[in-house]
C-alpha positions as CSV (number, residue, x, y, z in Angstrom):
1,X,-13.5,1.1,-17.7
2,X,-9.8,0.7,-17.1
3,X,-8.6,-2.4,-15.3
4,X,-6.9,-0.2,-12.7
5,X,-7.2,3.3,-11.4
6,X,-5.1,4.8,-8.6
7,X,-6.0,7.8,-6.5
8,X,-3.6,9.4,-4.0
9,X,-4.3,11.7,-1.2
10,X,-2.3,13.0,1.7
11,X,-3.5,12.6,5.3
12,X,-1.0,14.3,7.6
13,X,2.3,12.6,7.1
14,X,0.8,9.6,5.4
15,X,0.3,9.2,1.6
16,X,-2.8,7.2,1.1
17,X,-2.8,5.2,-2.2
18,X,-6.2,3.8,-3.3
19,X,-5.9,1.3,-6.1
20,X,-9.2,0.3,-7.6
21,X,-9.7,-2.8,-9.9
22,X,-7.1,-5.4,-10.7
23,X,-3.3,-5.3,-10.3
24,X,-2.0,-7.9,-12.8
25,X,0.6,-8.3,-15.5
26,X,-1.2,-5.7,-17.6
27,X,-1.6,-3.1,-14.9
28,X,1.3,-3.7,-12.5
29,X,3.5,-1.0,-14.1
30,X,0.9,1.7,-13.4
31,X,0.8,0.6,-9.7
32,X,4.6,0.4,-9.5
33,X,4.9,3.9,-11.0
34,X,2.3,5.3,-8.5
35,X,4.4,3.9,-5.6
36,X,7.7,5.1,-7.1
37,X,6.3,8.6,-7.5
38,X,5.5,8.8,-3.8
39,X,9.0,7.7,-2.8
40,X,10.6,10.1,-5.3
41,X,8.5,12.9,-3.7
42,X,9.9,12.0,-0.3
43,X,6.7,10.5,0.9
44,X,7.9,7.5,2.9
45,X,4.9,6.6,5.0
46,X,2.5,5.0,2.6
47,X,-0.9,3.4,3.3
48,X,-2.3,1.2,0.6
49,X,-6.0,1.2,1.1
50,X,-7.3,-1.9,-0.7
51,X,-11.0,-1.3,-0.3
52,X,-11.6,-1.2,-4.0
53,X,-8.9,-3.6,-5.0
54,X,-10.4,-6.8,-6.5
55,X,-7.2,-8.7,-7.2
56,X,-3.4,-8.4,-6.9
57,X,-1.0,-10.7,-8.6
58,X,2.5,-11.7,-7.4
59,X,3.8,-9.0,-9.7
60,X,1.9,-6.4,-7.7
61,X,3.3,-7.8,-4.4
62,X,6.7,-7.6,-6.0
63,X,6.2,-3.9,-6.6
64,X,5.5,-3.3,-2.9
65,X,8.5,-5.5,-2.0
66,X,10.7,-3.5,-4.3
67,X,10.2,-0.3,-2.3
68,X,9.9,-1.4,1.3
69,X,13.6,-1.3,2.0
70,X,14.0,2.3,0.6
71,X,10.9,3.4,2.6
72,X,12.1,1.9,5.8
73,X,15.6,3.3,5.4
74,X,14.0,6.7,5.4
75,X,12.0,6.1,8.6
76,X,8.8,5.3,6.8
77,X,6.7,2.2,6.2
78,X,4.1,0.7,3.9
79,X,0.8,-0.1,5.7
80,X,-2.1,-2.0,4.3
81,X,-5.8,-1.6,5.1
82,X,-9.3,-2.7,4.0
83,X,-8.2,-5.9,2.3
84,X,-11.0,-7.8,0.8
85,X,-11.1,-11.5,1.7
86,X,-9.6,-12.8,-1.5
87,X,-6.9,-10.1,-1.6
88,X,-6.1,-10.8,2.1
89,X,-5.7,-14.5,1.2
90,X,-3.1,-13.7,-1.4
91,X,-1.1,-11.5,1.0
92,X,-1.4,-14.1,3.8
93,X,-0.5,-17.1,1.6
94,X,2.7,-15.3,0.5
95,X,3.6,-14.2,4.0
96,X,3.0,-10.5,3.5
97,X,0.9,-10.3,6.6
98,X,4.1,-11.1,8.6
99,X,6.1,-8.4,6.7
100,X,3.6,-5.6,6.7
101,X,1.2,-4.2,9.2
102,X,-2.4,-4.9,8.0
103,X,-5.4,-3.0,9.4
104,X,-9.1,-3.6,9.1
105,X,-9.7,0.0,8.1
106,X,-8.0,3.2,7.1
107,X,-8.6,5.0,10.4
108,X,-6.7,2.3,12.4
109,X,-3.8,2.4,10.0
110,X,-3.6,6.2,10.1
111,X,-3.6,6.1,13.9
112,X,-0.8,3.5,13.9
113,X,1.2,5.6,11.5
114,X,0.9,8.8,13.5
115,X,4.2,9.8,15.1
116,X,4.3,9.0,18.8
117,X,3.4,12.1,20.9
118,X,5.9,13.0,23.6
119,X,4.0,13.7,26.8
């Protein structure tokens, strides 16, 4: 089995990226390319669902940081959900939980990403 697999699906205006396995020095390029493809396609609201992510290195966090400015300049955002305890600890230790909105599950993140409805 590969160290990393990435699935992508669209839910409304949100591109949901599902990395599974390990994001480390050997796999970070694949993760980075997956994110870059979404941005190149004009998909600026990205939810990274980490339910099957066992580990992310600082290089993986760098890949996310490298795109956040572009995404936000286009009115989008990068959201995180379903972080396993060890993955959450990495994000939290490096301050990512202050920079990104983190949700316990995908449904909460999708609801938060939905455009505000004018009443």
